C-alpha positions in Angstrom: -40.3 -137.4 -182.6 -42.5 -138.4 -179.5 -40.8 -139.0 -176.2 -41.0 -142.8 -175.4 -42.2 -142.0 -171.9 -45.3 -140.3 -173.3 -45.9 -143.2 -175.7 -45.6 -145.9 -173.0 -47.7 -144.1 -170.5 -50.4 -143.6 -173.2 -50.4 -147.4 -173.7 -50.5 -147.9 -169.8 -53.6 -145.7 -169.5 -55.7 -148.3 -171.2 -54.0 -151.4 -169.6 -56.7 -152.0 -166.9 -59.5 -151.8 -169.4 -60.0 -155.4 -170.3 -62.2 -154.6 -173.4 -59.7 -152.1 -174.9 -58.0 -153.3 -178.1 -54.6 -151.8 -179.1 -54.3 -150.8 -182.8 -51.4 -149.5 -184.9 -48.7 -150.2 -182.3 -46.2 -151.6 -184.8 -45.4 -148.1 -185.9 -44.1 -147.3 -182.3 -41.1 -149.4 -183.4 -40.2 -146.7 -185.9 -39.3 -144.3 -183.0 -35.5 -143.9 -182.7 -35.9 -142.6 -179.2 -37.5 -145.9 -178.1 -34.6 -147.8 -179.5 -32.1 -145.4 -177.7 -34.0 -146.1 -174.5 -33.8 -149.9 -175.1 -30.0 -149.4 -175.8 -29.6 -147.5 -172.6 -31.3 -150.2 -170.6 -29.1 -152.9 -172.1 -25.7 -151.2 -172.1 -24.5 -152.5 -168.7 -25.4 -156.2 -169.1 -22.2 -158.3 -169.7 -24.1 -160.7 -171.9 -24.3 -158.1 -174.6 -20.5 -158.6 -175.1 -21.3 -162.2 -176.1 -21.7 -162.7 -179.9 -24.7 -164.3 -181.4 -24.7 -166.3 -184.7 -23.8 -163.2 -186.7 -20.6 -162.7 -184.6 -21.6 -159.2 -183.6 -21.9 -157.7 -180.1 -23.1 -154.4 -178.6 -19.6 -153.0 -179.3 -19.5 -150.7 -182.3 -23.0 -149.4 -182.0 -23.8 -146.3 -184.1 -26.8 -144.2 -184.9 -26.6 -145.5 -188.4 -26.7 -149.1 -187.2 -29.9 -148.4 -185.2 -31.4 -146.4 -188.1 -30.8 -149.3 -190.5 -32.5 -151.7 -188.1 -35.6 -149.4 -187.9 -35.7 -149.2 -191.7 -35.8 -153.0 -191.9 -38.8 -153.0 -189.5 -40.6 -150.3 -191.5 -40.5 -152.4 -194.7 -40.8 -155.7 -192.8 -37.6 -157.1 -194.2 -36.4 -157.6 -190.6 -35.9 -161.3 -189.7 -34.4 -162.4 -186.4 -31.3 -164.5 -186.6 -31.4 -168.0 -185.0 -30.0 -167.9 -181.5 -26.6 -169.6 -180.8 -27.3 -172.4 -178.3 -25.0 -173.0 -175.4 -25.4 -175.1 -172.2 -25.1 -173.9 -168.6 -24.9 -176.2 -165.6 -28.0 -176.8 -163.4 -28.1 -177.6 -159.6 -28.6 -181.3 -160.2 -25.5 -181.6 -162.4 -27.4 -181.6 -165.7 -27.2 -178.8 -168.2 -29.8 -176.3 -169.3 -29.9 -175.0 -172.9 -29.6 -171.3 -173.4 -29.9 -169.3 -176.6 -27.8 -166.3 -177.3 -29.5 -163.9 -179.8 -27.7 -161.4 -181.9 -27.4 -157.8 -180.5 -29.8 -156.4 -183.1 -32.4 -159.0 -182.1 -31.9 -158.2 -178.4 -32.5 -154.5 -179.2 -35.7 -155.2 -181.1 -36.9 -157.6 -178.4 -36.3 -155.0 -175.6 -38.3 -152.4 -177.5 -41.1 -155.0 -178.0 -40.9 -156.0 -174.3 -41.4 -152.4 -173.2 -44.5 -152.1 -175.4 -45.9 -155.3 -174.1 -45.2 -154.4 -170.5 -47.0 -151.1 -170.9 -50.0 -152.9 -172.5 -50.3 -155.8 -170.1 -48.9 -154.7 -166.7 -52.2 -153.3 -165.5 -54.0 -156.2 -167.0 -52.1 -158.9 -165.1 -53.6 -160.4 -161.8 -52.2 -159.6 -158.4 -51.4 -163.3 -158.0 -48.6 -163.1 -160.6 -45.1 -162.1 -159.3 -42.5 -163.3 -161.8 -40.7 -161.0 -164.2 -42.8 -158.0 -163.3 -41.7 -154.5 -162.1 -41.6 -154.0 -158.4 -42.4 -157.7 -157.8 -40.1 -160.6 -156.9 -39.8 -163.9 -155.2 -40.0 -162.0 -151.9 -43.3 -160.4 -152.8 -44.7 -163.7 -153.8 -43.7 -165.3 -150.5 -44.8 -162.4 -148.4 -48.2 -162.6 -150.2 -48.5 -166.3 -149.2 -47.7 -165.4 -145.6 -50.4 -162.7 -145.6 -53.2 -164.5 -147.4 -52.7 -168.2 -146.8 -53.5 -168.1 -143.1 -55.4 -171.2 -141.9 -55.1 -173.3 -145.1 -55.3 -177.0 -144.6 -53.8 -178.3 -147.8 -51.2 -177.1 -150.3 -51.1 -177.9 -154.0 -47.5 -177.6 -155.3 -47.8 -176.8 -159.0 -45.4 -178.2 -161.6 -45.8 -177.7 -165.3 -43.8 -180.0 -167.5 -41.1 -178.1 -169.6 -43.3 -175.0 -169.6 -41.0 -172.6 -171.5 -40.2 -175.2 -174.2 -43.8 -176.2 -174.6 -45.7 -172.9 -175.1 -48.0 -173.4 -178.1 -47.3 -170.7 -180.7 -50.8 -170.6 -182.1 -52.4 -170.4 -178.7 -50.0 -167.6 -177.7 -50.8 -165.5 -180.8 -54.6 -166.1 -180.1 -54.1 -164.8 -176.6 -52.2 -161.7 -177.8 -54.9 -161.1 -180.4 -57.5 -160.6 -177.7 -55.8 -157.3 -176.8 -53.7 -156.4 -179.8 -55.4 -155.7 -183.2 -52.3 -155.1 -185.2 -51.3 -157.9 -187.5 -47.9 -156.4 -188.3 -46.9 -156.4 -184.7 -48.2 -160.0 -184.3 -46.2 -161.1 -187.4 -43.1 -159.7 -185.7 -43.9 -161.9 -182.6 -44.3 -164.9 -185.0 -40.8 -164.2 -186.5 -39.3 -164.4 -183.0 -41.1 -167.6 -182.2 -40.0 -169.2 -185.4 -36.4 -167.9 -185.5 -34.9 -171.3 -184.3 -31.4 -171.9 -183.0 -28.0 -173.0 -184.1 -26.2 -175.8 -182.3 -22.9 -177.3 -183.5 -23.2 -175.2 -186.7 -26.6 -176.9 -187.5 -29.8 -174.9 -187.8 -32.8 -176.2 -185.8 -36.4 -175.0 -186.2 -38.6 -174.2 -183.2 -42.1 -175.5 -183.2 -43.1 -174.5 -179.6 -41.7 -172.5 -176.7 -40.6 -168.9 -176.4 -37.5 -167.5 -178.1 -34.4 -169.1 -176.7 -32.6 -166.7 -174.2 -34.9 -163.9 -175.5 -35.5 -160.7 -173.6 -39.1 -160.9 -174.7 -39.6 -164.5 -173.4 -40.5 -163.8 -169.8 -43.3 -161.4 -170.6 -44.7 -163.6 -173.3 -44.7 -166.4 -170.7 -46.6 -164.2 -168.3 -49.1 -163.2 -171.0 -49.7 -166.9 -171.7 -50.2 -167.9 -168.0 -52.3 -164.9 -167.3 -55.1 -167.0 -168.7 -54.5 -169.5 -165.9 -54.3 -166.7 -163.3 -57.7 -165.4 -164.4 -59.1 -169.0 -164.4 -57.9 -169.5 -160.8 -59.4 -166.2 -159.8 -62.8 -167.2 -161.1 -62.4 -170.7 -159.7 -61.7 -169.3 -156.2 -64.8 -167.1 -156.4 -66.9 -170.2 -157.2 -65.2 -172.4 -154.6 -65.2 -170.0 -151.7 -68.1 -170.5 -149.3 -69.3 -168.8 -146.1 -68.4 -165.4 -144.5 -66.5 -166.9 -141.6 -66.1 -170.2 -139.7 -68.7 -171.0 -137.1 -67.6 -170.6 -133.5 -66.9 -173.8 -131.5 -69.5 -174.8 -128.9 -66.8 -175.3 -126.3 -65.5 -171.8 -126.9 -69.0 -170.2 -126.7 -69.6 -172.1 -123.4 -66.3 -171.0 -121.9 -66.9 -167.4 -123.1 -70.4 -167.4 -121.5 -69.0 -168.6 -118.2 -66.2 -166.0 -118.3 -68.8 -163.2 -118.8 -70.9 -164.5 -116.0 -67.9 -164.8 -113.6 -66.7 -161.3 -114.5 -70.1 -159.9 -113.7 -70.1 -161.8 -110.4 -66.6 -160.5 -109.6 -67.7 -156.9 -110.2 -70.7 -157.2 -107.9 -68.8 -159.0 -105.1 -68.0 -156.8 -102.1 -66.0 -159.2 -99.9 -62.3 -158.7 -100.7 -61.3 -162.3 -100.0 -64.0 -163.8 -102.2 -63.3 -161.2 -104.9 -59.6 -162.1 -104.9 -60.5 -165.8 -105.4 -62.9 -164.9 -108.2 -60.2 -162.9 -109.9 -57.7 -165.8 -109.8 -60.3 -168.0 -111.3 -61.1 -165.4 -113.9 -57.4 -165.2 -114.9 -57.3 -169.0 -115.3 -60.4 -169.0 -117.4 -58.9 -166.2 -119.6 -55.7 -168.2 -120.1 -57.8 -171.3 -121.0 -59.8 -169.2 -123.4 -56.7 -167.8 -125.2 -55.3 -171.4 -125.5 -58.5 -172.7 -127.1 -59.2 -172.4 -130.8 -62.3 -170.2 -131.2 -63.4 -171.3 -134.7 -64.5 -174.7 -135.9 -61.9 -176.0 -138.3 -64.2 -178.7 -139.5 -66.9 -176.3 -140.5 -68.3 -177.7 -143.8 -69.9 -174.4 -144.7 -66.6 -172.5 -144.9 -64.2 -173.0 -147.8 -61.4 -170.9 -149.2 -58.9 -171.2 -152.1 -55.7 -169.1 -152.4 -53.3 -168.9 -155.3 -49.9 -167.4 -156.0 -47.7 -167.8 -159.1 -44.1 -167.0 -159.8 -43.2 -167.7 -163.5 -44.1 -171.3 -164.0 -44.2 -172.2 -160.3 -47.4 -171.9 -158.5 -48.9 -172.7 -155.1 -52.5 -173.2 -154.2 -53.7 -173.1 -150.6 -57.1 -174.8 -149.7 -59.3 -174.5 -146.6 -61.3 -177.6 -147.3 -60.9 -181.3 -147.5 -58.3 -183.5 -149.2 -60.9 -184.8 -151.7 -61.7 -181.1 -152.7 -58.0 -180.5 -153.1 -57.7 -183.5 -155.4 -60.6 -182.2 -157.5 -58.9 -178.8 -157.8 -55.7 -180.5 -159.0 -57.7 -182.4 -161.6 -59.5 -179.3 -162.8 -56.2 -177.4 -163.1 -54.7 -180.3 -165.1 -57.7 -180.3 -167.4 -57.5 -176.5 -167.9 -53.8 -176.7 -168.7 -54.3 -179.5 -171.2 -57.4 -178.2 -173.0 -56.9 -174.4 -172.9 -53.1 -173.9 -172.9 -51.9 -177.2 -174.4 -49.6 -177.8 -171.4 -49.2 -180.8 -169.2 -49.3 -180.7 -165.4 -46.8 -183.2 -163.9 -49.1 -185.4 -161.9 -46.1 -186.9 -160.0 -44.5 -183.6 -159.1 -47.7 -181.6 -158.5 -48.1 -182.7 -154.9 -51.0 -182.3 -152.4 -49.3 -181.6 -149.1 -51.0 -181.3 -145.7 -50.3 -177.8 -144.2 -48.7 -179.3 -141.1 -46.1 -180.8 -143.3 -43.8 -178.7 -145.6 -44.6 -177.6 -149.1 -41.7 -176.3 -151.2 -42.0 -173.1 -153.1 -39.2 -170.9 -154.5 -36.6 -172.6 -152.3 -38.5 -172.1 -149.0 -40.3 -174.7 -146.9 -43.8 -173.5 -146.2 -45.9 -174.8 -143.3 -48.8 -173.7 -141.2 -48.4 -173.4 -137.4 -50.6 -175.9 -135.7 -50.6 -174.6 -132.1 -51.7 -171.4 -130.5 -48.6 -169.6 -129.2 -49.5 -167.2 -126.3 -47.6 -164.0 -126.1 -47.8 -160.8 -124.0 -48.3 -157.3 -125.3 -46.2 -154.3 -124.2 -48.3 -153.9 -121.0 -47.6 -157.6 -120.1 -51.2 -158.8 -120.8 -51.6 -162.1 -122.6 -52.7 -162.0 -126.2 -53.6 -164.6 -128.8 -51.1 -165.3 -131.6 -53.5 -167.0 -134.0 -53.2 -170.6 -134.9 -52.8 -171.2 -138.6 -50.1 -168.6 -139.3 -48.0 -169.4 -142.4 -44.3 -170.0 -141.6 -41.6 -169.5 -144.2 -38.6 -171.6 -143.3 -35.1 -172.1 -144.5 -34.2 -175.8 -144.1 -30.9 -177.0 -142.9 -30.8 -179.2 -146.0 -30.9 -176.1 -148.2 -28.0 -174.5 -146.1 -26.0 -177.8 -146.4 -26.6 -178.0 -150.2 -25.5 -174.4 -150.6 -22.3 -174.9 -148.6 -21.5 -178.1 -150.6 -21.9 -176.2 -153.8 -19.6 -173.5 -152.6 -17.1 -176.1 -151.4 -16.8 -174.7 -147.9 -18.1 -177.7 -145.8 -17.0 -181.3 -145.0 -18.6 -183.9 -142.7 -17.4 -186.0 -139.9 -19.1 -188.6 -137.7 -19.2 -188.5 -133.9 -21.3 -190.8 -131.7 -23.4 -191.6 -134.8 -24.1 -187.9 -135.5 -23.0 -186.0 -138.6 -20.9 -183.0 -137.7 -20.5 -180.0 -140.0 -16.9 -178.8 -140.4 -15.5 -175.8 -142.3 -13.4 -176.7 -145.4 -10.3 -175.1 -147.0 -11.0 -173.9 -150.6 -7.6 -174.7 -152.1 -8.6 -173.2 -155.4 -8.7 -169.7 -153.8 -5.3 -169.8 -152.2 -3.8 -168.0 -155.2 -6.2 -165.1 -154.8 -5.3 -161.8 -153.1 -6.5 -161.9 -149.5 -8.7 -158.8 -149.8 -10.3 -160.2 -152.9 -10.9 -163.5 -151.1 -12.7 -161.7 -148.3 -14.8 -159.8 -150.9 -15.8 -163.1 -152.6 -16.9 -164.6 -149.2 -18.8 -161.4 -148.4 -20.6 -161.6 -151.8 -21.6 -165.3 -151.2 -22.7 -164.7 -147.6 -24.8 -161.6 -148.4 -26.3 -163.2 -151.6 -27.6 -166.2 -149.6 -28.8 -164.1 -146.6 -30.5 -161.5 -148.8 -32.6 -164.2 -150.5 -33.6 -166.0 -147.3 -33.8 -162.9 -145.0 -37.6 -163.2 -144.9 -37.5 -166.7 -143.5 -39.0 -167.0 -140.0 -36.0 -169.1 -138.8 -33.3 -167.2 -140.7 -31.5 -165.9 -137.6 -30.8 -169.5 -136.3 -30.3 -171.3 -139.6 -28.1 -168.6 -141.3 -26.0 -168.4 -138.1 -24.8 -171.9 -139.0 -24.2 -170.9 -142.6 -22.2 -167.8 -141.4 -20.1 -169.8 -139.0 -19.0 -172.4 -141.7 -18.3 -169.6 -144.2 -16.3 -167.5 -141.7 -14.0 -170.4 -140.6 -13.7 -171.7 -144.2 -12.2 -168.3 -145.0 -9.9 -168.4 -142.0 -8.6 -171.9 -142.9 -8.1 -170.9 -146.6 -6.1 -167.8 -145.5 -4.1 -170.0 -143.1 -3.3 -172.4 -146.0 -2.4 -169.4 -148.3 0.1 -168.0 -145.8 1.3 -171.4 -144.4 0.2 -170.3 -141.0 -2.2 -171.5 -138.2 -5.8 -170.7 -137.9 -5.3 -169.0 -134.5 -2.5 -166.8 -135.8 -4.6 -165.6 -138.8 -7.6 -164.8 -136.6 -5.3 -162.9 -134.1 -3.4 -161.0 -136.8 -6.5 -159.7 -138.7 -9.1 -159.3 -135.9 -9.5 -156.0 -134.1 -12.5 -155.2 -131.8 -14.1 -158.5 -132.9 -14.0 -157.4 -136.5 -12.0 -159.4 -139.1 -10.5 -157.3 -141.9 -7.7 -157.4 -144.4 -5.7 -154.3 -145.4 -5.4 -153.4 -149.1 -4.7 -150.5 -151.4 -7.3 -149.1 -153.8 -6.6 -148.1 -157.4 -5.4 -144.6 -156.1 -3.0 -146.2 -153.7 -5.0 -145.3 -150.6 -4.9 -147.7 -147.6 -8.2 -149.4 -147.0 -9.7 -152.3 -145.0 -11.7 -155.2 -146.5 -14.1 -156.1 -143.6 -15.6 -159.6 -143.4 -19.4 -159.6 -143.1 -20.4 -159.3 -139.4 -23.8 -157.7 -139.4 -25.7 -160.8 -138.2 -28.7 -162.4 -139.8 -31.8 -160.6 -138.5 -35.1 -161.4 -140.1 -36.4 -158.7 -142.5 -39.8 -158.0 -143.9 -40.6 -156.9 -147.4 -42.8 -153.9 -148.2 -45.5 -155.0 -150.6 -48.5 -153.3 -151.9 -51.1 -155.6 -153.4 -51.8 -153.3 -156.2 -48.5 -151.9 -157.7 -48.3 -148.7 -159.6 -48.9 -149.6 -163.2 -47.7 -146.4 -164.8 -44.2 -146.7 -166.2 -41.7 -143.8 -165.8 -38.7 -143.5 -168.0 -35.4 -142.4 -166.4 -33.0 -140.5 -168.6 -29.4 -140.2 -167.3 -27.8 -136.8 -167.4 -25.4 -138.0 -170.2 -27.2 -140.8 -172.0 -25.6 -142.9 -174.8 -27.9 -141.2 -177.3 -26.7 -137.7 -176.3 -23.1 -138.8 -176.4 -23.5 -140.4 -179.9 -25.3 -137.3 -181.2 -22.7 -135.0 -179.8 -20.4 -135.9 -182.8 -17.3 -135.1 -180.8 -14.8 -138.0 -180.2 -14.2 -138.6 -176.4 -10.6 -139.6 -177.1 -9.2 -137.3 -179.8 -11.8 -134.5 -179.9 -12.4 -135.0 -183.6 -15.8 -134.2 -185.1 -17.9 -136.5 -187.1 -20.1 -139.7 -186.8 -19.3 -141.6 -183.7 -19.1 -145.3 -182.7 -19.8 -146.5 -179.1 -17.0 -148.8 -177.8 -18.0 -151.2 -175.0 -16.0 -153.3 -172.7 -17.3 -156.1 -170.4 -15.8 -154.8 -167.2 -14.2 -151.5 -166.2 -11.2 -153.3 -164.7 -10.4 -154.7 -168.2 -9.7 -151.1 -169.5 -6.0 -150.7 -170.4 -4.8 -147.6 -168.7 -1.8 -147.5 -171.0 -4.1 -146.6 -174.0 -5.7 -143.2 -174.5 -9.2 -144.7 -174.6 -8.6 -147.0 -171.6 -7.3 -144.1 -169.6 -10.3 -141.9 -170.5 -12.8 -144.7 -169.6 -11.2 -145.1 -166.2 -11.2 -141.3 -165.7 -15.0 -141.2 -166.6 -15.6 -144.4 -164.6 -17.6 -145.8 -167.6 -17.5 -149.1 -169.6 -18.5 -147.1 -172.7 -16.7 -144.4 -174.8 -18.0 -142.6 -177.9 -15.2 -142.4 -180.4 -14.7 -141.4 -184.1 -14.3 -144.1 -186.7 -10.5 -143.6 -186.9 -10.1 -144.1 -183.1 -12.4 -147.1 -183.2 -10.2 -148.7 -185.9 -7.2 -148.2 -183.6 -9.0 -149.8 -180.7 -9.9 -152.8 -182.8 -6.3 -153.1 -184.1 -5.0 -153.0 -180.5 -7.4 -155.8 -179.5 -6.0 -158.1 -182.2 
């Protein structure tokens, strides 16, 4: 049986060839090793312990279970089960529908996802950053900062209900451009038409990608890749001129500077030479402060474009009327080619001196030249038009409100931010409380660490979080704020003592590393070849070992899964062994598995 790494890399080798058509790829799904790799990738995700409509989870996986699934794919009797629909809260207080597929469907979807990723990763455009290996929100934002320099207008793209409105027939036609295997395409059709169950009632799906499906993000990227390629061609047609013309005022000043420098060099009188040097320095400063290029040059235009999932941002060096025409052309392409609707109200045209919103950041273009000095102390030009990624105080305020760590008071007509006690946490162990705050602080900072103003804005966030913790601990111990700080602070570091699982004394330290701005390493062209990592003791190897990890008995094994390691019962033989191995899985014989299930009743 072929190694899945070899298979996927073979698919990858043709990915960048836009004319290459993939044939007979359905049979790749008959490879047990591919499914074991998919199983390995999925094993640690807590969502796999949530049952779909068939009531089954990842727990109880066997080689026979996977073999039966492969057999159903071979004879095409496999049919995905409808997803179980649940609702999760959104930021605005509304609820978002989420589908929970059965474990077998997740396994097949992961195998399909790996195949599609190998086929399309090298085919995707560099402008796409969502749901792709080695790409993220940070790479999308960094790309904007690197390539949108000097833009005059932003177009903030908003597609109405994108994931729910993907046209099935159009998606299959897009896939058919690269995949000449009707069996594989029939499988995709099955996922698209699987439907969902809500309140015990089956509902058919007529558009959109599989609810909660593992394969949904890459199908969405394949669909919008048509738009990425359209925008690439559009930019090539729109762009005009090699560079902006130089301003007459700048040319005149530059000529006078050259003339004065020549005069200074030739002058022999020290007093006159000193006067000329002072004048030359003033002219040099004036030159650095003056924009050199003509921003109103009608013979220079540029269009820049970045997309993350269904959010996209267009930057235009041109007029507002040209930006409006671009917006209209985008709307027409979406409607005619992809059967999607661009929200005309939410797709905003924003001047670059104002703030466009993208992926939670406020993006603007600096309007003034900021003069800086180099290491030798000489003045240098920090170019006008640099893109700034900002974290707004409103975003910080909203996050603190969602966490419940802030309250507001009024003083002299101004709103004052105050830390707030989280009474719901007073029953939590002090060290766990510090760990929770650390997680919340780091999570927020790690996302916004690339913002230009992160140091100042996150300092406010850190202050409120820190004193909210102090106040909550003071309430927990019925003490004062000052006493709590004095008791647990040493060398300006706040920490809570605790004992680990082995009884060793440890200190849980509150985050105190500051909020320095970070940069993200990003290569415009990512490595498109996929490499499969096999752990030293994979699940496949443990299942094929045929030796029970609890009783040592020989025979067919069942893989038992738990949601978290701390839920393992150390008073049971299997729980004790899982803690000893530091794993959330254990391969057991059928007899031991029956005992585990009996104990869970």
